[in-house]
N, C-alpha and C positions, 0 to 999 in steps of 0.2 A: 382589662388590659388586652390590647391586640397582640396577636401572635408575632414573634420576631420576623422581620422581613426576610431573613435568611432561610426561613422554613417555608415561605410561601411557594417557592418553586417546587419543593418536594411535595407539598400538598397538591399543587396543580398537576404534577406528573402522575400522582397516584389517584387522582379524582375519578378516572375512568379506567381502571385496570384491565377490564375486558377489551376496551378499544385499543389500549396500548399493546396488549398481547397480540391482538389481531394485526395491528400495524407492524409490530416487530416481526411476525411471521412473514408478512409481505416483503419487508426489507430483507429478511434472510434469504428469500427466494430471488429477489430482483437485483439487489445491490452488488453482491459479491462477483457475479460475472463481469459487470462493468468495471469494478475495482481491479479485477485481475488484468483486464486490458490496459488500464492506466498503469498498473505496476510493471507490466511488460514493456510499455512505452518508456517509462521513466528509467528503468534499468538499462534498456538498450541505448537510449539517447545519452544517458550519463556515461555509459561505458565507451561510446564512440567519441563523444565531444569533451569529456572531462577527465581524460587521462586513465582510461581503463579502470574506473572505479565502479563497483557494484553499488548502486543506490537503493536497490530493493533487496537483493540477496547479500545483505551486509557482511555476513561472515565469510563470504567468498573473498573479501579483501585481504583476509589473513593469508589465504593460499597464494594470492598474487604477490603480496608483500614478501612472504617467505621465499617464494620462487625467485624474486628479484634479488633478495639478499644472498641466496645460495649461489646464484649465477653472477653475482657482483654487477648486476645491471642497475639502471637508474632507479633510485628509490623515491616513490611518491609519498610524501608525508601524509597527504589526504587519505591514502589507503589505510594508514595506521590510525588516523583520527576518526575515521568513519564509525567505528564501533563505539568509542566513548561518546561521540556526538549523538549517535543513535540512542544510547542508554540515557543520556541527559534529556534528549527530546521526549522519550517515553515518560520520564519522571515529570517533565513539565506538563505533558498532556494529562497525566494523572492528576496533577495539582489543579489544572484547569477544570477537569471533570468534577473534582471535589468542591472547588469554589463555586462552580456554576449551579451545584445541587441538581443537575439534570441527570436523567437516567433513560435508558432505552432509546426510542426514536428521537426524542428531543436532544439527547446527547449526541446521537449519530449525526443529526443536522448540524450541530455546532462543530463537531470534529471534521465533518466534510467541508465546512466553510473554511476552517483553519488549513486543511490540506489544499484547498483551492487557492487561498491567499499565498501559501508558501510556493506552490507551483507557478503562480503568476509572478512571484518575486524572482524565481529562477528564469522565467521567460524574459522579463524586463531586463534583468541583470545580464543575461546572455546576449540579448540584442544590442545593449549599450556597450558592454565591456568586451564582448567577443572572446570568452574564455577558451573556445576551441582553437584559437590562434596559438595558444601556448598551453597545451594540456597538462604540463607539469608545473605551471606557474601558480602564484597565489590566487589570481582571479578565478582560475578553474577550480582550485580547492575550495574557495568560498561558495561558488555555485554548487559544487558537489555536496557540501555540508547542508545547504538549504534543501536540496533534493532529498538527501538522507533524512532530514527532519520531516519532510512531507510524507515519506514512506513510513517513518516511525509513527506518525499520526494515523496512518491507515491501519497499521498493525494494532495500535492501541484501540482504535475505533471498533475493530472486530472483537477484541477481548472485553472491552468495557461496555459497549453499547449493544452489540449483536453477538453475544457469546456462543450462540448455536451455529454460527456460520463457520465454514471451512476457510482456512488461510488462503488469501488471494495472491500471495507472493512467494511462499515456500512451495515450489512445484515438486520438489522431491517427494514430499509426503503425499501429494495428490497423485503423482505418478505411481507411487507404491500402492496406494489404495486401489487405483484403477486396475493395475495389472493383477494384483492378488484377487480382487473381486471377479475379474474376467476369468481367471483360472478356476475359481470356484464354480462359476456359471457353466463353463464348458466341461467340467469334470462330472463323472457319474458317481463319484464317491461322496462321502460326508463332507459338507462344506467346512472349511477351516476357519472361516470368518462369519460373523453374524450376517444374515441375509438382509441387505439394505439397498434396494434398487435405487431409492431416491438419493442416497449419499453417493452412489456410483455415478449417477447422472450429474450431480452437482460437481463432483471431482472432475469429470470429463469436461464440463462447461468451463471450469476455472482453468484447467490445463490448456484447452484450446484457446480460451480467451487470452491467456498470457502469451502463448505463441503467436496469436494473431496480432497482439499489441507489439510484439518484437518485430514481426515482419513489416507491419505498416510503418513503425518508427524507423526501421532501417532504410526503407524507401524514402521517408521524409528527410532523414539526415543527408542522404545522398543528393536530394533535390534542393532542399532549402536550408540545410545546415542548422544553425542555431534557432531558426524559426520553427524547427520541428517541435520545440517545447510547447508550441501553441496547441498541439493535439491533446496531450494530457490535461492541459488547462481547460480546454473546451469540454472534454469528457468529465472533468471534475465538476464543472458547472451543471452538466446533465445529471450527475450523481446527486447534487444538492436538490435539483428539481425532483428527482425520484423520491428523495427522503421526505420532502414536504408534501408531495402529492399522494403518498401512500395512505 
């Protein structure tokens, strides 16, 4: 009797473990800097065009919503919905990973494709519906939730497919690692953190990548408004190419 079809993908993924391990290391080095630029762009464009919603730094929406409540300012429902939508999207990505029976680089390619499709959806929706015309409206809220789902896919990708990678969207942790590591380097005393020059380098790459994405996206929003979503879409396509060419 032949093996169940559902197990064929697992067998295929584990057929060449050495090749998969080597490909995973290459993805770990090449993919996160690009994803950090995408995250910066998505966060900035969403904040400016979708009602001051953080689509990458999702928990920041709690601060904004709380500040609006205390000051009795306009309350954006999408800010409150961003976190449960993010959690639901993470759960759906986990289910997709389970059903696909993919692991490592193969799973990374699948989740990058999903991120690309979601960001493309935000682009098309924004061009047609113009959510930036009413940043507190229902249309802007829908676009924001799609963007939040795309970022949830990126977070899940790093945890499920490339677990050795540093977070590409939570810059507070990368900034902390960078400053503390630099203090250890310039100090003549006993280092307080494990010496890891490679991790410091990667943290700096992601930090500057995110900031670069924010700056470029801000310029794009100023010039082309809703069409600025084209930038993270194009970079998402490049990320897919990276994952298949590794």
